Steps between C-alpha positions, in 0.01 A plus 500: 500500500441164303142606417614831371755335272248254369240782440760716318607211274133421425441862414804493274392192314140634445640827377742323253211279384267796444789667299561186283142426436311672211541870514208736491378583156618179340229295324389189697674191365314252264359191664228246429359309794189281572250630762349263743214412248733454211462831328832659353598831645761710339651846564260633217228459775655792674419735217245768591496418877725582798623140615635390830729205426579293820752218492425263803438146620290347780798372715665851500429673840533847359261415206248354746526808717428743215249293313195621703592861422504414135171332519364812681663715219312275245177567684575876530549536129237257389283766327795664326538354149854674467656276758597132525714273716702208368637258749799282362535190711855356495548126491612466869158348568327265262216627286225333699636676811480838321145421379396406857657807654338739258162358540512491887631855512239648250772613245240623248763643262712317231748249639754333264739225567863558389601130483849558354556841647530662169302806601694530838827504283356753247405740775824438706336383802711293769333590829144449582266675512598742230246722321490736209250771416448530126343807329224494226766480235665197647800682659632420842418795748641363802652179660429381845740251661316357796163638612423835351379786692135467409418870571759612250392220256145615506620867433698376203213294362249791542740747335562271197125419462428880501709549188 
């Protein structure tokens, strides 16, 4: 009985978070963050590409669980110029830990460090991992609170890239 109540409460919270996060069709918020090599990345880098934006940090169990699937997705779409991944590391871990984690796990996509959580606030994230699929015009297509259904995500990416 207790487990059912906890599960129901968690589902309600996730549903409410998905409702208050950026609605579909809304432009992705403006941000400017350094990647792990010091290059500035902004929302303008989304233009012309379908972008998967993942808010995460290395000490987050759910983030660690989904990251191998995101790395696989990066490899699966490696030869598609119309797709990119942006991993936004939140400052619950120091920058050096993020750099080490990214290198050890073969994160061959853009990783930025959101030191003051400005991007997280702009996107409205409060639970991690949270991800957004952004279309070629920079509009949010879908929000994922927790680990996405990767089969559904691949279908959405393929459909968007075909347009």
